[in-house]
C-alpha positions as CSV (number, residue, x, y, z in Angstrom):
1,M,4.3,0.8,2.5
2,S,5.5,-2.7,3.4
3,S,6.1,-4.8,0.3
4,R,8.1,-8.0,0.7
5,L,11.1,-8.1,-1.5
6,S,12.9,-11.3,-2.4
7,F,16.7,-11.6,-2.5
8,Q,16.5,-11.5,-6.2
9,D,14.5,-8.2,-6.1
10,L,17.1,-6.6,-3.8
11,D,19.9,-7.8,-6.0
12,E,18.3,-6.4,-9.2
13,T,16.4,-3.3,-8.1
14,Q,18.5,-2.0,-5.2
15,G,21.9,-2.9,-6.6
16,C,22.7,-4.8,-3.5
17,Q,25.1,-7.6,-4.1
18,I,24.0,-10.6,-2.1
19,P,26.7,-13.2,-1.7
20,P,26.1,-16.4,-3.6
21,A,26.4,-18.5,-0.5
22,Q,23.6,-16.5,1.1
23,K,21.5,-16.9,-2.0
24,M,22.1,-20.7,-1.9
25,A,21.3,-20.9,1.8
26,R,18.0,-19.1,1.2
27,A,17.1,-21.3,-1.7
28,L,17.9,-24.4,0.4
29,Q,15.8,-23.1,3.2
30,E,12.9,-22.6,0.9
31,L,13.3,-26.1,-0.6
32,V,13.5,-27.7,2.8
33,T,10.3,-25.9,3.9
34,R,8.5,-27.0,0.8
35,L,9.6,-30.6,1.3
36,A,8.6,-30.6,4.9
37,R,5.1,-29.3,4.0
38,Q,4.8,-32.0,1.3
39,A,6.0,-34.7,3.8
40,A,3.4,-33.5,6.3
41,R,0.6,-33.7,3.7
42,A,1.7,-37.1,2.6
43,H,1.7,-38.3,6.3
44,V,-1.8,-36.9,6.8
45,L,-3.1,-38.6,3.6
46,S,-1.4,-41.8,4.5
47,S,-3.0,-41.8,8.0
48,L,-6.5,-41.0,6.5
49,S,-6.3,-43.8,3.9
50,S,-5.0,-46.2,6.6
51,N,-7.9,-45.3,8.9
52,A,-10.4,-45.6,6.0
53,L,-9.0,-49.1,5.2
54,Q,-9.3,-50.1,8.8
55,N,-12.8,-48.9,9.0
56,A,-13.8,-50.7,5.8
57,T,-12.2,-53.9,7.1
58,A,-14.0,-53.6,10.4
59,S,-17.3,-53.0,8.6
60,E,-16.9,-56.1,6.5
61,R,-16.2,-58.2,9.5
62,K,-19.4,-57.0,11.1
63,V,-21.5,-58.2,8.1
């Protein structure tokens, strides 16, 4: 059985005391990962909208 346990699960169910600095490091790592994903999505959306605008402008010039 391979269930994933979070740091909080270990702390509460197993009685393991995880040092606060380690908890903070993990929380920061998760935050940075989420922010990086959001930044990547924003970059893709920005590129798509920029390309769409360029295509629309090019189409108008042809008319």
